[in-house]
C-alpha positions in Angstrom: -0.2 0.2 0.0 1.3 3.3 -0.7 0.8 6.4 2.1 0.1 9.7 -0.2 -0.4 13.1 1.3 -2.6 15.4 0.3 -1.0 18.5 -1.5 -4.4 19.8 -2.7 -7.9 19.2 -3.5 -10.7 20.9 -5.2 -13.8 18.4 -4.0 -16.0 15.9 -6.4 -13.0 16.4 -9.1 -9.7 15.6 -8.2 -6.7 15.6 -4.9 -3.7 16.2 -6.1 -0.8 14.1 -4.1 2.5 12.6 -3.1 4.2 10.1 -2.5 8.3 9.6 -1.4 8.4 13.1 -4.3 6.0 11.2 -6.2 3.0 13.4 -7.4 -0.2 11.7 -8.8 -3.4 12.7 -9.6 -6.7 11.4 -7.7 -9.6 12.0 -10.3 -13.0 11.2 -9.6 -14.9 9.7 -12.0 -18.8 10.2 -12.6 -21.0 7.1 -13.7 -17.7 4.9 -14.4 -20.2 1.8 -15.0 -22.5 2.1 -18.1 -26.2 1.9 -16.9 -25.0 2.8 -13.2 -24.7 6.4 -10.6 -21.4 4.9 -9.2 -18.6 7.4 -9.3 -15.0 6.0 -9.4 -11.8 7.5 -8.3 -8.5 6.3 -10.0 -4.9 7.1 -8.9 -2.9 8.3 -12.0 1.4 8.9 -11.9 2.0 13.0 -12.9 4.6 12.6 -16.2 7.3 15.6 -15.7 5.1 17.8 -18.1 2.1 17.2 -15.5 4.4 17.5 -12.4 6.2 20.5 -14.0 2.8 22.5 -13.5 2.1 20.6 -10.7 1.1 24.2 -8.9 -0.8 25.8 -12.0 -4.5 24.7 -10.7 -6.2 25.0 -14.5 -4.2 23.1 -15.2 -4.9 20.2 -12.7 -8.4 21.5 -13.7 -7.7 20.4 -17.3 -6.6 17.9 -16.4 -8.7 16.1 -14.4 -11.0 16.8 -16.6 -9.1 14.8 -20.1 -8.6 12.2 -17.8 -12.3 11.8 -16.5 -13.4 12.2 -20.3 -10.4 9.7 -21.3 -8.8 7.5 -18.4 -8.2 4.8 -20.5 -5.3 6.3 -21.7 -3.8 7.2 -18.7 -4.3 3.4 -18.0 -0.6 3.0 -18.2 0.3 5.6 -14.9 -3.0 4.1 -12.6 -1.7 2.8 -9.5 -3.6 1.1 -7.3 -4.1 1.0 -2.9 -3.3 4.1 -2.1 -4.0 5.0 0.8 -4.3 9.1 1.5 -3.3 10.8 4.5 -3.7 14.2 5.7 
């Protein structure tokens, strides 16, 4: 299990996390399963470009939206078993 510290969050959208110098974004994906109302949260490692923009809220909002629309494009960066600590 990875323990990650919450850096910044936008309620109902995403949480920026950090664990041992590695930054991740946890994105809420509404209605994840077809014909359901189940929301799922998925966590993805930031690449170099994303990490350089980690302090830019507009960039993070856009990144979360891109992940939400096409999360499979980011599947190779997905991490599981993340425990969020304050």
